[in-house]
C-alpha positions in Angstrom: -8.9 -17.7 21.8 -5.5 -17.3 20.0 -6.5 -14.1 18.2 -8.7 -12.5 20.9 -7.1 -9.7 22.8 -5.1 -6.5 22.1 -2.9 -6.0 19.1 -0.6 -3.0 18.4 0.8 -1.8 15.1 4.4 -2.8 14.4 5.8 0.3 12.7 9.0 -1.5 11.6 6.9 -3.7 9.4 4.2 -1.3 8.3 3.8 1.6 5.9 1.1 4.2 5.4 0.9 6.0 2.1 -1.3 8.3 0.0 -1.4 9.1 -3.7 -2.7 12.2 -5.4 -2.9 13.3 -9.0 -0.5 16.1 -9.9 -1.3 18.2 -13.0 -3.8 15.5 -13.9 -1.1 13.6 -15.7 1.0 12.0 -13.0 0.7 10.8 -9.4 2.7 11.9 -6.3 3.1 9.4 -3.5 3.6 10.4 0.1 3.8 8.6 3.4 3.6 9.1 7.1 6.7 8.1 8.9 5.3 8.2 12.5 2.0 6.5 13.3 0.4 4.1 15.7 -2.6 1.9 15.9 -4.4 -0.7 18.0 -6.9 -3.5 17.4 -9.1 -4.9 20.1 -10.1 -8.3 18.8 -13.2 -9.9 20.2 -13.8 -12.6 17.6 -11.4 -15.3 16.5 -11.9 -14.3 12.8 -11.2 -10.5 13.6 -14.7 -9.5 12.6 -16.2 -6.8 14.9 -12.8 -5.7 16.0 -12.4 -2.1 17.3 -9.6 -0.3 15.4 -7.9 3.0 16.3 -5.1 4.7 14.3 -3.3 8.0 14.3 -0.5 9.5 12.2 1.7 12.5 13.0 1.2 15.2 10.4 4.7 16.5 11.0 6.1 13.1 9.8 4.7 13.5 6.3 7.2 12.8 3.5 6.9 13.0 -0.3 10.7 13.0 -0.9 10.5 16.8 -1.5 11.2 19.1 1.4 9.5 22.1 -0.1 6.3 20.1 -0.9 6.4 18.5 2.5 6.5 22.0 4.1 3.6 23.1 2.0 1.6 20.1 3.0 2.3 20.8 6.7 1.2 24.5 6.3 -2.3 25.9 6.7 -3.0 25.4 3.0 -3.3 21.7 3.7 -2.9 19.9 7.0 -1.8 22.8 9.3 0.4 20.5 11.4 1.0 23.3 14.0 -2.7 23.5 15.0 -3.7 19.9 14.1 -0.7 17.7 14.7 -2.5 14.3 14.1 -5.0 12.7 11.9 -7.0 10.0 13.6 -9.3 7.1 12.7 -11.7 5.2 14.9 -13.7 2.2 13.5 -17.4 1.9 13.8 -17.5 -1.5 12.1 -15.2 -4.2 10.8 -17.2 -6.7 8.7 -15.9 -9.9 7.0 -16.8 -9.9 3.3 -15.1 -13.3 2.6 -12.1 -15.4 3.8 -9.6 -12.7 2.8 -11.5 -9.4 2.8 -13.2 -7.0 5.2 -15.1 -3.8 5.0 -13.8 -1.2 7.5 -16.0 1.8 8.3 -15.1 4.5 10.7 -14.6 8.1 11.5 -11.5 9.8 10.0 -10.5 13.2 11.5 -8.2 15.6 9.7 -8.0 19.3 10.8 -10.8 18.7 13.4 -13.1 17.7 10.6 -14.6 14.2 11.1 -16.2 12.2 8.2 -17.2 8.6 7.9 -15.1 6.7 5.5 -15.2 3.1 4.2 -12.0 1.2 3.5 -11.3 -2.1 1.9 -9.1 -4.4 4.0 -7.3 -7.6 2.8 -6.4 -10.0 5.5 -3.0 -11.5 5.1 -3.1 -14.0 8.0 -1.5 -14.7 11.3 2.0 -16.0 11.9 4.6 -16.3 14.7 8.0 -14.6 14.3 11.4 -15.9 15.4 11.0 -14.3 18.8 7.6 -16.0 19.7 5.5 -12.9 18.9 2.2 -13.5 17.1 1.7 -11.1 14.1 -1.2 -10.4 11.8 -1.1 -8.6 8.5 -3.6 -6.4 6.6 -3.6 -4.3 3.5 -5.9 -1.3 3.6 -7.1 0.7 0.6 -9.6 3.5 0.1 -10.3 6.9 -1.3 -11.2 10.2 0.3 -11.8 13.8 -0.9 -9.1 16.1 0.5 -11.4 19.1 0.2 -14.0 17.4 2.5 -11.4 17.6 5.3 -10.5 21.2 4.8 -7.4 20.6 2.6 -8.7 23.1 0.1 -5.6 24.7 -1.5 -6.0 24.9 -5.3 -3.7 25.9 -8.0 -4.4 26.1 -11.7 -1.8 26.3 -14.4 -1.9 28.9 -17.2 -3.3 26.2 -19.5 -6.1 25.5 -17.0 -4.8 22.2 -15.5 -5.6 21.5 -11.8 -2.3 21.3 -9.9 -3.5 18.9 -7.2 -6.4 16.5 -7.5 -9.2 16.2 -4.9 -9.3 12.4 -4.7 -6.7 10.9 -2.4 -5.9 7.2 -2.6 -5.0 5.7 0.7 -2.9 2.6 0.9 -1.5 1.0 4.0 0.3 -2.3 4.6 0.2 -2.9 8.3 1.4 -5.6 10.6 0.1 -5.9 14.2 1.7 -7.7 17.1 -0.4 -9.4 19.7 0.1 -8.0 23.1 1.3 -10.7 25.5 -0.9 -11.0 28.5 0.8 -10.7 31.9 1.0 -13.9 33.8 -0.9 -13.6 37.1 0.4 -15.2 40.2 
């Protein structure tokens, strides 16, 4: 019963990143600075958990203000019209002691597609303040064009400026919500 209940993402101990090929020869890494998520755990081993996640598009950062502005524009995410990307799980299946398969619906620009992500379970531990934490590493790939992020550029030499495949990588820590004592 220790793991069963609600868990919320700990943004101070979590990061959500993406990687995309630039000019086919190098990789640009970006991240979302504002995000939240929740896990509703019904089984002690976390299998079958219901997972929700959202990220604020306006918090995107690639360490380049001009590029960040372009990503927030209608060429890509259109942060003004679609301020969040969201994910809602449809299944969370244990593969082995340390790994899960996470399937769910990812919505970007009001386009929803089913995605499958690989999740590595880091375990459960208590912190110095008596909070119970759990850690997970999430990885996967999506096509940006499938979600309406269709901007394309081609150099004079014919190289694609931005690749279609986006690698997703998140290292997330969740804190178990303490249940209120009833009198």
